[in-house]
C-alpha positions as CSV (number, residue, x, y, z in Angstrom):
1,M,0.0,0.0,0.0
2,F,1.2,3.5,-0.7
3,L,0.0,7.1,-0.5
4,P,-1.0,8.1,-4.1
5,A,0.0,11.5,-5.6
6,S,-3.7,12.1,-6.0
7,I,-3.9,12.7,-2.2
8,G,-3.1,16.3,-3.1
9,N,-6.5,16.6,-4.7
10,M,-8.1,16.6,-1.2
11,S,-6.4,19.8,-0.2
12,K,-9.6,21.6,0.5
13,T,-11.2,19.0,2.7
14,L,-8.6,16.8,4.4
15,N,-7.7,17.8,8.0
16,E,-6.1,14.7,9.4
17,I,-4.2,11.6,8.0
18,I,-3.9,8.8,10.6
19,L,-2.6,5.6,9.0
20,M,-0.8,3.9,11.8
21,N,0.4,0.4,11.2
22,N,-1.2,0.1,7.7
23,G,1.6,-1.5,5.8
24,L,2.4,1.7,3.9
25,R,5.5,1.3,1.7
26,S,7.5,3.5,-0.6
27,C,8.1,7.3,-0.3
28,F,5.8,10.2,0.5
29,P,4.6,11.8,-2.7
30,K,5.6,15.5,-3.0
31,E,1.9,16.3,-3.4
32,I,1.5,15.8,0.3
33,G,2.6,19.4,0.6
34,L,-0.6,20.5,-1.1
35,L,-2.6,19.6,2.0
36,K,-2.4,23.1,3.5
37,K,-5.3,22.5,6.0
38,L,-3.8,19.2,7.4
39,T,-3.2,19.4,11.1
40,V,-2.2,15.8,11.9
41,L,0.0,13.5,9.8
42,D,0.4,10.2,11.7
43,V,1.9,7.4,9.7
44,N,4.0,5.6,12.4
45,F,4.7,1.9,12.3
46,N,4.8,1.6,8.5
47,Q,7.6,0.9,6.0
48,L,8.0,4.4,4.5
49,I,11.4,5.0,3.0
50,G,13.6,7.9,1.9
51,P,13.5,11.5,3.1
52,L,10.3,13.4,3.7
53,P,9.7,15.8,0.9
54,N,10.5,19.4,1.4
55,E,7.0,20.2,0.4
56,I,5.9,19.3,4.0
57,G,7.4,22.7,4.9
58,G,4.5,24.3,3.1
59,M,2.0,22.6,5.4
60,R,1.3,25.7,7.5
61,S,-1.5,24.2,9.6
62,L,0.4,21.0,10.6
63,E,0.5,20.6,14.3
64,Q,1.5,17.0,14.8
65,L,3.9,15.0,12.6
66,D,4.4,11.4,13.7
67,V,6.6,9.3,11.4
68,A,8.2,7.1,14.0
69,H,9.1,3.5,13.2
70,N,9.6,3.8,9.5
71,L,12.7,3.7,7.4
72,L,13.0,7.5,6.7
73,S,16.2,9.4,6.4
74,G,17.5,12.9,5.9
75,F,14.7,14.9,7.4
76,S,15.3,18.5,8.6
77,L,12.6,20.7,10.1
78,N,12.8,24.4,11.1
79,P,10.0,25.1,13.4
80,A,10.3,28.9,12.9
81,T,9.0,28.4,9.3
82,R,6.7,25.5,9.9
83,Q,4.5,26.8,12.7
84,P,2.2,25.8,14.5
85,L,4.0,22.4,14.7
86,T,3.8,21.3,18.4
87,A,4.7,17.6,18.1
88,L,7.4,16.0,16.0
89,I,7.8,12.3,16.6
90,G,10.4,10.5,14.6
91,D,12.5,8.0,16.4
92,G,12.6,4.2,16.1
93,G,13.9,3.1,12.7
94,N,14.5,6.6,11.2
95,S,18.1,7.2,10.6
96,Y,18.6,11.0,10.6
97,W,16.5,13.7,12.3
98,R,17.3,17.3,12.9
99,L,15.2,20.0,14.4
100,E,16.6,23.4,13.6
101,G,16.1,26.7,15.4
102,K,14.5,27.4,18.7
103,Q,11.8,25.1,20.0
104,G,8.7,26.8,21.4
105,R,8.0,30.5,21.6
């Protein structure tokens, strides 16, 4: 199972994606960044690979990002430009995580 690029077509209606332990495989499509109203992206305990796309930085409403227990790598997040993110969960299987800038306000 994978997240199709067509997920970007739901940008006006989709507020949360919670797909924990669903057997998701492959990479995130860059179209995930079109989901400007998304507040929760929770895909922990899957088999997602590669880096998260930079387009996630454009998800200005994103409050919770949980990608723990996947095979992701090379993810960098600057909370100063990606507010109002209040929870970043990304340990367990992911190989490189960096949170840049000051945390909190």
